[in-house]
All heavy atoms as a GROMACS GRO file, in nm:
protein
  569
    1MET      N    1   0.521   9.605   3.184
    1MET     CA    2   0.462   9.618   3.315
    1MET      C    3   0.572   9.663   3.411
    1MET      O    4   0.681   9.606   3.411
    1MET     CB    5   0.405   9.482   3.355
    1MET     CG    6   0.307   9.481   3.466
    1MET     SD    7   0.141   9.532   3.423
    1MET     CE    8   0.087   9.406   3.313
    2VAL      N    9   0.544   9.764   3.491
    2VAL     CA   10   0.638   9.810   3.593
    2VAL      C   11   0.569   9.797   3.728
    2VAL      O   12   0.470   9.865   3.755
    2VAL     CB   13   0.682   9.956   3.568
    2VAL    CG1   14   0.780  10.000   3.676
    2VAL    CG2   15   0.745   9.971   3.430
    3TYR      N   16   0.622   9.709   3.810
    3TYR     CA   17   0.568   9.686   3.944
    3TYR      C   18   0.642   9.778   4.040
    3TYR      O   19   0.765   9.777   4.045
    3TYR     CB   20   0.587   9.540   3.984
    3TYR     CG   21   0.518   9.444   3.891
    3TYR    CD1   22   0.586   9.388   3.783
    3TYR    CD2   23   0.385   9.410   3.910
    3TYR    CE1   24   0.524   9.300   3.696
    3TYR    CE2   25   0.322   9.322   3.822
    3TYR     CZ   26   0.392   9.268   3.717
    3TYR     OH   27   0.329   9.180   3.632
    4THR      N   28   0.567   9.860   4.114
    4THR     CA   29   0.627   9.963   4.197
    4THR      C   30   0.574   9.960   4.340
    4THR      O   31   0.475   9.893   4.368
    4THR     CB   32   0.598  10.102   4.138
    4THR    OG1   33   0.457  10.126   4.143
    4THR    CG2   34   0.649  10.115   3.996
    5ALA      N   35   0.642  10.037   4.424
    5ALA     CA   36   0.599  10.058   4.562
    5ALA      C   37   0.611  10.207   4.592
    5ALA      O   38   0.702  10.273   4.541
    5ALA     CB   39   0.685   9.977   4.658
    6PRO      N   40   0.522  10.260   4.673
    6PRO     CA   41   0.529  10.403   4.707
    6PRO      C   42   0.662  10.436   4.776
    6PRO      O   43   0.720  10.354   4.846
    6PRO     CB   44   0.414  10.423   4.804
    6PRO     CG   45   0.320  10.310   4.776
    6PRO     CD   46   0.406  10.196   4.733
    7ALA      N   47   0.710  10.556   4.755
    7ALA     CA   48   0.832  10.608   4.816
    7ALA      C   49   0.957  10.530   4.774
    7ALA      O   50   1.059  10.536   4.840
    7ALA     CB   51   0.820  10.613   4.968
    8CYS      N   52   0.950  10.459   4.665
    8CYS     CA   53   1.064  10.381   4.614
    8CYS      C   54   1.138  10.468   4.513
    8CYS      O   55   1.085  10.499   4.406
    8CYS     CB   56   1.011  10.253   4.550
    8CYS     SG   57   1.128  10.167   4.445
    9GLN      N   58   1.261  10.507   4.546
    9GLN     CA   59   1.340  10.593   4.459
    9GLN      C   60   1.371  10.527   4.325
    9GLN      O   61   1.366  10.592   4.220
    9GLN     CB   62   1.471  10.633   4.529
    9GLN     CG   63   1.450  10.718   4.651
    9GLN     CD   64   1.394  10.855   4.616
    9GLN    OE1   65   1.416  10.907   4.508
    9GLN    NE2   66   1.321  10.914   4.709
   10GLN      N   67   1.405  10.399   4.326
   10GLN     CA   68   1.435  10.329   4.201
   10GLN      C   69   1.310  10.317   4.114
   10GLN      O   70   1.320  10.321   3.991
   10GLN     CB   71   1.496  10.193   4.229
   10GLN     CG   72   1.635  10.202   4.287
   10GLN     CD   73   1.701  10.066   4.294
   10GLN    OE1   74   1.677   9.978   4.213
   10GLN    NE2   75   1.788  10.048   4.394
   11CYS      N   76   1.195  10.303   4.178
   11CYS     CA   77   1.069  10.296   4.103
   11CYS      C   78   1.044  10.429   4.031
   11CYS      O   79   1.010  10.432   3.912
   11CYS     CB   80   0.952  10.267   4.196
   11CYS     SG   81   0.963  10.110   4.283
   12THR      N   82   1.062  10.539   4.105
   12THR     CA   83   1.044  10.671   4.047
   12THR      C   84   1.140  10.694   3.932
   12THR      O   85   1.101  10.744   3.825
   12THR     CB   86   1.062  10.779   4.156
   12THR    OG1   87   0.965  10.755   4.259
   12THR    CG2   88   1.044  10.919   4.100
   13ALA      N   89   1.266  10.657   3.950
   13ALA     CA   90   1.365  10.675   3.845
   13ALA      C   91   1.332  10.590   3.722
   13ALA      O   92   1.348  10.636   3.608
   13ALA     CB   93   1.504  10.639   3.897
   14THR      N   94   1.285  10.469   3.743
   14THR     CA   95   1.249  10.381   3.632
   14THR      C   96   1.133  10.438   3.552
   14THR      O   97   1.138  10.446   3.429
   14THR     CB   98   1.214  10.240   3.685
   14THR    OG1   99   1.331  10.185   3.746
   14THR    CG2  100   1.166  10.149   3.573
   15LYS      N  101   1.030  10.483   3.620
   15LYS     CA  102   0.914  10.541   3.552
   15LYS      C  103   0.952  10.669   3.478
   15LYS      O  104   0.909  10.690   3.364
   15LYS     CB  105   0.801  10.569   3.651
   15LYS     CG  106   0.742  10.444   3.713
   15LYS     CD  107   0.626  10.474   3.803
   15LYS     CE  108   0.667  10.558   3.921
   15LYS     NZ  109   0.555  10.587   4.013
   16ARG      N  110   1.034  10.751   3.542
   16ARG     CA  111   1.078  10.876   3.479
   16ARG      C  112   1.158  10.848   3.351
   16ARG      O  113   1.137  10.910   3.247
   16ARG     CB  114   1.160  10.959   3.577
   16ARG     CG  115   1.205  11.092   3.521
   16ARG     CD  116   1.276  11.183   3.621
   16ARG     NE  117   1.369  11.114   3.708
   16ARG     CZ  118   1.357  11.107   3.841
   16ARG    NH1  119   1.256  11.165   3.903
   16ARG    NH2  120   1.447  11.043   3.912
   17LYS      N  121   1.249  10.751   3.357
   17LYS     CA  122   1.332  10.718   3.241
   17LYS      C  123   1.248  10.662   3.127
   17LYS      O  124   1.267  10.698   3.010
   17LYS     CB  125   1.442  10.618   3.280
   17LYS     CG  126   1.543  10.596   3.173
   17LYS     CD  127   1.617  10.725   3.144
   17LYS     CE  128   1.745  10.703   3.072
   17LYS     NZ  129   1.812  10.831   3.043
   18LEU      N  130   1.154  10.573   3.158
   18LEU     CA  131   1.067  10.518   3.055
   18LEU      C  132   0.986  10.629   2.988
   18LEU      O  133   0.970  10.630   2.866
   18LEU     CB  134   0.974  10.412   3.114
   18LEU     CG  135   1.039  10.280   3.149
   18LEU    CD1  136   0.944  10.192   3.229
   18LEU    CD2  137   1.087  10.207   3.026
   19THR      N  138   0.938  10.723   3.068
   19THR     CA  139   0.861  10.835   3.013
   19THR      C  140   0.950  10.921   2.924
   19THR      O  141   0.910  10.959   2.813
   19THR     CB  142   0.801  10.919   3.128
   19THR    OG1  143   0.714  10.833   3.205
   19THR    CG2  144   0.722  11.036   3.075
   20GLU      N  145   1.072  10.951   2.970
   20GLU     CA  146   1.167  11.030   2.889
   20GLU      C  147   1.196  10.962   2.755
   20GLU      O  148   1.211  11.029   2.653
   20GLU     CB  149   1.300  11.046   2.962
   20GLU     CG  150   1.298  11.143   3.076
   20GLU     CD  151   1.430  11.143   3.154
   20GLU    OE1  152   1.530  11.083   3.107
   20GLU    OE2  153   1.432  11.201   3.263
   21LEU      N  154   1.206  10.830   2.758
   21LEU     CA  155   1.237  10.754   2.637
   21LEU      C  156   1.116  10.731   2.547
   21LEU      O  157   1.129  10.678   2.438
   21LEU     CB  158   1.300  10.619   2.675
   21LEU     CG  159   1.435  10.625   2.743
   21LEU    CD1  160   1.472  10.488   2.801
   21LEU    CD2  161   1.542  10.673   2.645
   22GLY      N  162   0.998  10.768   2.595
   22GLY     CA  163   0.876  10.749   2.518
   22GLY      C  164   0.828  10.606   2.514
   22GLY      O  165   0.756  10.566   2.422
   23VAL      N  166   0.864  10.528   2.615
   23VAL     CA  167   0.823  10.388   2.622
   23VAL      C  168   0.694  10.379   2.705
   23VAL      O  169   0.692  10.420   2.821
   23VAL     CB  170   0.933  10.300   2.687
   23VAL    CG1  171   0.885  10.157   2.702
   23VAL    CG2  172   1.060  10.307   2.605
   24ALA      N  173   0.589  10.329   2.644
   24ALA     CA  174   0.462  10.313   2.715
   24ALA      C  175   0.475  10.198   2.816
   24ALA      O  176   0.540  10.097   2.788
   24ALA     CB  177   0.350  10.284   2.616
   25PHE      N  178   0.414  10.216   2.931
   25PHE     CA  179   0.418  10.111   3.032
   25PHE      C  180   0.292  10.118   3.118
   25PHE      O  181   0.225  10.221   3.124
   25PHE     CB  182   0.543  10.123   3.120
   25PHE     CG  183   0.552  10.249   3.201
   25PHE    CD1  184   0.503  10.253   3.331
   25PHE    CD2  185   0.608  10.364   3.148
   25PHE    CE1  186   0.511  10.369   3.407
   25PHE    CE2  187   0.616  10.480   3.223
   25PHE     CZ  188   0.568  10.483   3.353
   26VAL      N  189   0.264  10.008   3.182
   26VAL     CA  190   0.154  10.000   3.279
   26VAL      C  191   0.217   9.984   3.415
   26VAL      O  192   0.302   9.896   3.435
   26VAL     CB  193   0.061   9.880   3.248
   26VAL    CG1  194  -0.044   9.863   3.355
   26VAL    CG2  195  -0.002   9.896   3.110
   27GLU      N  196   0.177  10.070   3.510
   27GLU     CA  197   0.228  10.062   3.645
   27GLU      C  198   0.135   9.981   3.733
   27GLU      O  199   0.013   9.997   3.727
   27GLU     CB  200   0.243  10.202   3.703
   27GLU     CG  201   0.296  10.202   3.845
   27GLU     CD  202   0.312  10.342   3.903
   27GLU    OE1  203   0.275  10.440   3.835
   27GLU    OE2  204   0.362  10.351   4.016
   28VAL      N  205   0.192   9.893   3.813
   28VAL     CA  206   0.116   9.814   3.910
   28VAL      C  207   0.171   9.846   4.048
   28VAL      O  208   0.286   9.816   4.078
   28VAL     CB  209   0.129   9.662   3.880
   28VAL    CG1  210   0.052   9.582   3.984
   28VAL    CG2  211   0.080   9.631   3.740
   29ASP      N  212   0.088   9.908   4.131
   29ASP     CA  213   0.126   9.944   4.268
   29ASP      C  214   0.116   9.819   4.356
   29ASP      O  215   0.008   9.767   4.379
   29ASP     CB  216   0.034  10.053   4.320
   29ASP     CG  217   0.065  10.097   4.462
   29ASP    OD1  218   0.148  10.032   4.531
   29ASP    OD2  219   0.005  10.196   4.505
   30LEU      N  220   0.230   9.773   4.403
   30LEU     CA  221   0.234   9.649   4.480
   30LEU      C  222   0.174   9.663   4.620
   30LEU      O  223   0.144   9.563   4.684
   30LEU     CB  224   0.377   9.597   4.490
   30LEU     CG  225   0.437   9.556   4.356
   30LEU    CD1  226   0.584   9.524   4.372
   30LEU    CD2  227   0.362   9.436   4.298
   31ASN      N  228   0.154   9.786   4.666
   31ASN     CA  229   0.092   9.805   4.797
   31ASN      C  230  -0.060   9.808   4.791
   31ASN      O  231  -0.125   9.805   4.894
   31ASN     CB  232   0.143   9.933   4.862
   31ASN     CG  233   0.282   9.916   4.920
   31ASN    OD1  234   0.339   9.808   4.915
   31ASN    ND2  235   0.335  10.022   4.976
   32ASP      N  236  -0.114   9.812   4.672
   32ASP     CA  237  -0.260   9.812   4.655
   32ASP      C  238  -0.311   9.670   4.678
   32ASP      O  239  -0.269   9.577   4.608
   32ASP     CB  240  -0.295   9.860   4.514
   32ASP     CG  241  -0.444   9.872   4.491
   32ASP    OD1  242  -0.524   9.810   4.563
   32ASP    OD2  243  -0.481   9.946   4.397
   33PRO      N  244  -0.401   9.650   4.774
   33PRO     CA  245  -0.454   9.516   4.800
   33PRO      C  246  -0.515   9.448   4.677
   33PRO      O  247  -0.514   9.326   4.667
   33PRO     CB  248  -0.560   9.539   4.908
   33PRO     CG  249  -0.522   9.667   4.973
   33PRO     CD  250  -0.457   9.750   4.866
   34ALA      N  251  -0.563   9.527   4.583
   34ALA     CA  252  -0.622   9.470   4.461
   34ALA      C  253  -0.516   9.402   4.374
   34ALA      O  254  -0.549   9.325   4.284
   34ALA     CB  255  -0.692   9.580   4.381
   35ASN      N  256  -0.388   9.430   4.402
   35ASN     CA  257  -0.279   9.372   4.322
   35ASN      C  258  -0.208   9.258   4.394
   35ASN      O  259  -0.092   9.228   4.364
   35ASN     CB  260  -0.179   9.481   4.284
   35ASN     CG  261  -0.241   9.585   4.193
   35ASN    OD1  262  -0.328   9.553   4.112
   35ASN    ND2  263  -0.201   9.709   4.207
   36ALA      N  264  -0.276   9.191   4.484
   36ALA     CA  265  -0.217   9.080   4.560
   36ALA      C  266  -0.168   8.969   4.467
   36ALA      O  267  -0.062   8.910   4.490
   36ALA     CB  268  -0.316   9.026   4.661
   37ALA      N  269  -0.242   8.940   4.362
   37ALA     CA  270  -0.200   8.834   4.268
   37ALA      C  271  -0.070   8.872   4.198
   37ALA      O  272   0.016   8.786   4.177
   37ALA     CB  273  -0.311   8.809   4.166
   38ALA      N  274  -0.053   9.000   4.166
   38ALA     CA  275   0.071   9.046   4.103
   38ALA      C  276   0.188   9.031   4.200
   38ALA      O  277   0.296   8.987   4.162
   38ALA     CB  278   0.057   9.191   4.058
   39ARG      N  279   0.165   9.067   4.326
   39ARG     CA  280   0.269   9.051   4.429
   39ARG      C  281   0.309   8.905   4.441
   39ARG      O  282   0.428   8.872   4.445
   39ARG     CB  283   0.216   9.101   4.565
   39ARG     CG  284   0.286   9.216   4.620
   39ARG     CD  285   0.243   9.256   4.760
   39ARG     NE  286   0.118   9.206   4.812
   39ARG     CZ  287   0.000   9.266   4.799
   39ARG    NH1  288  -0.010   9.379   4.734
   39ARG    NH2  289  -0.108   9.213   4.850
   40ASP      N  290   0.211   8.817   4.446
   40ASP     CA  291   0.239   8.673   4.456
   40ASP      C  292   0.318   8.624   4.334
   40ASP      O  293   0.410   8.544   4.347
   40ASP     CB  294   0.109   8.593   4.468
   40ASP     CG  295   0.040   8.614   4.602
   40ASP    OD1  296   0.105   8.666   4.697
   40ASP    OD2  297  -0.079   8.579   4.612
   41HIS      N  298   0.283   8.672   4.216
   41HIS     CA  299   0.353   8.635   4.092
   41HIS      C  300   0.501   8.674   4.101
   41HIS      O  301   0.589   8.594   4.069
   41HIS     CB  302   0.286   8.703   3.973
   41HIS     CG  303   0.364   8.700   3.847
   41HIS    ND1  304   0.394   8.582   3.779
   41HIS    CD2  305   0.422   8.800   3.775
   41HIS    CE1  306   0.465   8.612   3.672
   41HIS    NE2  307   0.483   8.742   3.667
   42LEU      N  308   0.528   8.797   4.146
   42LEU     CA  309   0.666   8.843   4.154
   42LEU      C  310   0.747   8.764   4.255
   42LEU      O  311   0.862   8.729   4.230
   42LEU     CB  312   0.670   8.991   4.193
   42LEU     CG  313   0.616   9.088   4.089
   42LEU    CD1  314   0.626   9.230   4.142
   42LEU    CD2  315   0.688   9.075   3.958
   43ILE      N  316   0.687   8.734   4.368
   43ILE     CA  317   0.758   8.663   4.474
   43ILE      C  318   0.769   8.514   4.444
   43ILE      O  319   0.879   8.457   4.446
   43ILE     CB  320   0.687   8.684   4.609
   43ILE    CG1  321   0.698   8.832   4.650
   43ILE    CG2  322   0.746   8.595   4.718
   43ILE    CD1  323   0.607   8.872   4.765
   44ASN      N  324   0.658   8.450   4.415
   44ASN     CA  325   0.656   8.304   4.400
   44ASN      C  326   0.702   8.255   4.263
   44ASN      O  327   0.769   8.153   4.255
   44ASN     CB  328   0.515   8.251   4.429
   44ASN     CG  329   0.471   8.283   4.570
   44ASN    OD1  330   0.551   8.284   4.664
   44ASN    ND2  331   0.343   8.313   4.587
   45ASP      N  332   0.665   8.325   4.158
   45ASP     CA  333   0.699   8.278   4.023
   45ASP      C  334   0.833   8.332   3.974
   45ASP      O  335   0.910   8.259   3.911
   45ASP     CB  336   0.590   8.318   3.923
   45ASP     CG  337   0.454   8.259   3.957
   45ASP    OD1  338   0.450   8.153   4.023
   45ASP    OD2  339   0.352   8.320   3.918
   46LEU      N  340   0.860   8.459   4.003
   46LEU     CA  341   0.982   8.521   3.951
   46LEU      C  342   1.093   8.532   4.054
   46LEU      O  343   1.208   8.554   4.020
   46LEU     CB  344   0.951   8.660   3.893
   46LEU     CG  345   0.848   8.663   3.780
   46LEU    CD1  346   0.829   8.806   3.731
   46LEU    CD2  347   0.889   8.572   3.665
   47GLY      N  348   1.059   8.518   4.182
   47GLY     CA  349   1.160   8.518   4.288
   47GLY      C  350   1.210   8.655   4.333
   47GLY      O  351   1.314   8.664   4.396
   48TYR      N  352   1.134   8.760   4.305
   48TYR     CA  353   1.176   8.894   4.344
   48TYR      C  354   1.119   8.932   4.480
   48TYR      O  355   1.007   8.894   4.515
   48TYR     CB  356   1.133   8.998   4.241
   48TYR     CG  357   1.201   8.983   4.109
   48TYR    CD1  358   1.130   8.950   3.994
   48TYR    CD2  359   1.338   9.000   4.098
   48TYR    CE1  360   1.193   8.936   3.872
   48TYR    CE2  361   1.403   8.985   3.975
   48TYR     CZ  362   1.329   8.954   3.864
   48TYR     OH  363   1.393   8.940   3.743
   49ALA      N  364   1.195   9.013   4.553
   49ALA     CA  365   1.150   9.061   4.683
   49ALA      C  366   1.164   9.212   4.695
   49ALA      O  367   1.143   9.267   4.802
   49ALA     CB  368   1.227   8.992   4.794
   50ALA      N  369   1.203   9.279   4.587
   50ALA     CA  370   1.222   9.424   4.589
   50ALA      C  371   1.167   9.485   4.462
   50ALA      O  372   1.165   9.421   4.356
   50ALA     CB  373   1.370   9.457   4.604
   51ALA      N  374   1.125   9.610   4.473
   51ALA     CA  375   1.075   9.685   4.358
   51ALA      C  376   1.180   9.787   4.316
   51ALA      O  377   1.268   9.820   4.396
   51ALA     CB  378   0.944   9.754   4.395
   52PRO      N  379   1.174   9.833   4.194
   52PRO     CA  380   1.078   9.799   4.091
   52PRO      C  381   1.114   9.668   4.022
   52PRO      O  382   1.230   9.627   4.022
   52PRO     CB  383   1.091   9.915   3.992
   52PRO     CG  384   1.236   9.952   4.001
   52PRO     CD  385   1.271   9.933   4.146
   53VAL      N  386   1.013   9.608   3.963
   53VAL     CA  387   1.035   9.495   3.875
   53VAL      C  388   0.975   9.535   3.740
   53VAL      O  389   0.862   9.580   3.733
   53VAL     CB  390   0.968   9.366   3.926
   53VAL    CG1  391   0.980   9.254   3.823
   53VAL    CG2  392   1.029   9.323   4.059
   54VAL      N  393   1.054   9.521   3.636
   54VAL     CA  394   1.008   9.548   3.500
   54VAL      C  395   0.992   9.413   3.433
   54VAL      O  396   1.084   9.330   3.434
   54VAL     CB  397   1.109   9.636   3.422
   54VAL    CG1  398   1.062   9.656   3.279
   54VAL    CG2  399   1.129   9.769   3.493
   55GLU      N  400   0.874   9.390   3.377
   55GLU     CA  401   0.845   9.265   3.306
   55GLU      C  402   0.801   9.301   3.165
   55GLU      O  403   0.709   9.381   3.146
   55GLU     CB  404   0.738   9.185   3.378
   55GLU     CG  405   0.715   9.048   3.320
   55GLU     CD  406   0.618   8.964   3.402
   55GLU    OE1  407   0.539   9.020   3.479
   55GLU    OE2  408   0.622   8.842   3.387
   56VAL      N  409   0.869   9.242   3.066
   56VAL     CA  410   0.843   9.271   2.926
   56VAL      C  411   0.788   9.146   2.859
   56VAL      O  412   0.858   9.045   2.850
   56VAL     CB  413   0.972   9.317   2.854
   56VAL    CG1  414   0.944   9.353   2.709
   56VAL    CG2  415   1.036   9.433   2.928
   57ASP      N  416   0.665   9.153   2.812
   57ASP     CA  417   0.602   9.044   2.738
   57ASP      C  418   0.609   8.909   2.810
   57ASP      O  419   0.609   8.805   2.744
   57ASP     CB  420   0.665   9.030   2.599
   57ASP     CG  421   0.644   9.155   2.514
   57ASP    OD1  422   0.542   9.222   2.532
   57ASP    OD2  423   0.732   9.185   2.432
   58GLY      N  424   0.622   8.908   2.941
   58GLY     CA  425   0.624   8.784   3.016
   58GLY      C  426   0.752   8.702   3.000
   58GLY      O  427   0.770   8.603   3.068
   59ASP      N  428   0.842   8.745   2.912
   59ASP     CA  429   0.965   8.669   2.886
   59ASP      C  430   1.086   8.729   2.958
   59ASP      O  431   1.167   8.658   3.014
   59ASP     CB  432   0.996   8.666   2.736
   59ASP     CG  433   0.892   8.592   2.657
   59ASP    OD1  434   0.824   8.505   2.713
   59ASP    OD2  435   0.877   8.623   2.537
   60GLU      N  436   1.097   8.859   2.952
   60GLU     CA  437   1.213   8.930   3.005
   60GLU      C  438   1.170   9.006   3.130
   60GLU      O  439   1.065   9.069   3.133
   60GLU     CB  440   1.262   9.028   2.898
   60GLU     CG  441   1.384   9.104   2.934
   60GLU     CD  442   1.426   9.201   2.824
   60GLU    OE1  443   1.359   9.208   2.718
   60GLU    OE2  444   1.525   9.270   2.845
   61HIS      N  445   1.252   9.001   3.233
   61HIS     CA  446   1.221   9.074   3.356
   61HIS      C  447   1.348   9.099   3.435
   61HIS      O  448   1.446   9.027   3.421
   61HIS     CB  449   1.117   9.000   3.441
   61HIS     CG  450   1.146   8.855   3.458
   61HIS    ND1  451   1.232   8.808   3.555
   61HIS    CD2  452   1.101   8.746   3.390
   61HIS    CE1  453   1.237   8.676   3.547
   61HIS    NE2  454   1.161   8.636   3.447
   62TRP      N  455   1.344   9.207   3.514
   62TRP     CA  456   1.456   9.241   3.601
   62TRP      C  457   1.406   9.330   3.714
   62TRP      O  458   1.297   9.383   3.708
   62TRP     CB  459   1.568   9.310   3.524
   62TRP     CG  460   1.533   9.444   3.468
   62TRP    CD1  461   1.541   9.565   3.532
   62TRP    CD2  462   1.482   9.472   3.339
   62TRP    NE1  463   1.499   9.665   3.451
   62TRP    CE2  464   1.462   9.611   3.330
   62TRP    CE3  465   1.451   9.395   3.227
   62TRP    CZ2  466   1.413   9.674   3.216
   62TRP    CZ3  467   1.402   9.457   3.114
   62TRP    CH2  468   1.384   9.593   3.109
   63THR      N  469   1.489   9.345   3.814
   63THR     CA  470   1.457   9.433   3.926
   63THR      C  471   1.560   9.544   3.935
   63THR      O  472   1.672   9.530   3.886
   63THR     CB  473   1.450   9.353   4.058
   63THR    OG1  474   1.398   9.438   4.160
   63THR    CG2  475   1.584   9.301   4.100
   64GLY      N  476   1.520   9.655   3.994
   64GLY     CA  477   1.609   9.768   4.013
   64GLY      C  478   1.605   9.864   3.896
   64GLY      O  479   1.543   9.839   3.793
   65TYR      N  480   1.671   9.978   3.917
   65TYR     CA  481   1.681  10.080   3.812
   65TYR      C  482   1.794  10.041   3.718
   65TYR      O  483   1.910  10.040   3.756
   65TYR     CB  484   1.708  10.217   3.876
   65TYR     CG  485   1.727  10.326   3.775
   65TYR    CD1  486   1.626  10.357   3.684
   65TYR    CD2  487   1.844  10.399   3.771
   65TYR    CE1  488   1.643  10.457   3.591
   65TYR    CE2  489   1.862  10.501   3.678
   65TYR     CZ  490   1.761  10.529   3.589
   65TYR     OH  491   1.778  10.629   3.497
   66ARG      N  492   1.759  10.005   3.595
   66ARG     CA  493   1.856   9.958   3.495
   66ARG      C  494   1.844  10.043   3.369
   66ARG      O  495   1.776  10.005   3.273
   66ARG     CB  496   1.828   9.811   3.461
   66ARG     CG  497   1.844   9.712   3.574
   66ARG     CD  498   1.991   9.685   3.604
   66ARG     NE  499   2.067   9.653   3.485
   66ARG     CZ  500   2.085   9.530   3.436
   66ARG    NH1  501   2.034   9.427   3.500
   66ARG    NH2  502   2.156   9.512   3.327
   67PRO      N  503   1.907  10.161   3.367
   67PRO     CA  504   1.894  10.249   3.250
   67PRO      C  505   1.939  10.184   3.121
   67PRO      O  506   1.883  10.212   3.014
   67PRO     CB  507   1.979  10.371   3.284
   67PRO     CG  508   2.054  10.337   3.407
   67PRO     CD  509   1.990  10.218   3.470
   68ASP      N  510   2.036  10.094   3.127
   68ASP     CA  511   2.081  10.025   3.006
   68ASP      C  512   1.969   9.941   2.946
   68ASP      O  513   1.945   9.944   2.824
   68ASP     CB  514   2.205   9.938   3.035
   68ASP     CG  515   2.180   9.836   3.146
   68ASP    OD1  516   2.103   9.863   3.241
   68ASP    OD2  517   2.243   9.728   3.141
   69ARG      N  518   1.899   9.869   3.030
   69ARG     CA  519   1.791   9.785   2.979
   69ARG      C  520   1.669   9.868   2.939
   69ARG      O  521   1.598   9.832   2.844
   69ARG     CB  522   1.754   9.681   3.084
   69ARG     CG  523   1.875   9.587   3.107
   69ARG     CD  524   1.844   9.471   3.187
   69ARG     NE  525   1.782   9.367   3.104
   69ARG     CZ  526   1.754   9.247   3.148
   69ARG    NH1  527   1.784   9.214   3.272
   69ARG    NH2  528   1.697   9.159   3.071
   70LEU      N  529   1.646   9.978   3.008
   70LEU     CA  530   1.535  10.067   2.972
   70LEU      C  531   1.560  10.128   2.835
   70LEU      O  532   1.469  10.136   2.753
   70LEU     CB  533   1.517  10.174   3.079
   70LEU     CG  534   1.483  10.122   3.219
   70LEU    CD1  535   1.482  10.237   3.318
   70LEU    CD2  536   1.352  10.047   3.220
   71LYS      N  537   1.684  10.171   2.810
   71LYS     CA  538   1.718  10.227   2.678
   71LYS      C  539   1.700  10.123   2.568
   71LYS      O  540   1.657  10.156   2.458
   71LYS     CB  541   1.862  10.279   2.679
   71LYS     CG  542   1.878  10.406   2.756
   71LYS     CD  543   2.023  10.450   2.759
   71LYS     CE  544   2.040  10.570   2.851
   71LYS     NZ  545   2.181  10.606   2.869
   72ALA      N  546   1.733   9.998   2.598
   72ALA     CA  547   1.716   9.892   2.498
   72ALA      C  548   1.569   9.874   2.462
   72ALA      O  549   1.537   9.840   2.347
   72ALA     CB  550   1.773   9.760   2.552
   73LEU      N  551   1.479   9.898   2.556
   73LEU     CA  552   1.336   9.889   2.526
   73LEU      C  553   1.292   9.996   2.426
   73LEU      O  554   1.199   9.974   2.349
   73LEU     CB  555   1.252   9.904   2.654
   73LEU     CG  556   1.257   9.790   2.754
   73LEU    CD1  557   1.175   9.826   2.877
   73LEU    CD2  558   1.208   9.660   2.692
   74ALA      N  559   1.359  10.110   2.431
   74ALA     CA  560   1.322  10.221   2.344
   74ALA      C  561   1.369  10.201   2.201
   74ALA      O  562   1.318  10.263   2.109
   74ALA     CB  563   1.379  10.351   2.398
   75SER      N  564   1.468  10.111   2.181
   75SER     CA  565   1.519  10.095   2.045
   75SER      C  566   1.457   9.980   1.972
   75SER      O  567   1.370   9.916   2.011
   75SER     CB  568   1.670  10.077   2.046
   75SER     OG  569   1.714   9.994   2.147
   0.00000   0.00000   0.00000
C-alpha cells in the first residue's frame, strides 16, 4: 500500500520507482475524503504526518522516498 498526497514529489518518485521495478502496489490518496480511515490509521496508529507512507503486509512501513527499501521489495 502506498499512501500519497497530490503534488507530493516523494510520492511521485516512490510510485515511479515501484513501477520501474515491477512491484505491484495499491495507491491510497490521502486527500480523498473516502480515505479518512486510512489517514487516521497513518497518524494515530503508525505515527506518520507526511507522505508517502509505504506499508507492506501490515508489518513493515516507512515514510519518504526510500529507493533502497523499494529495491528490496523487488527482490
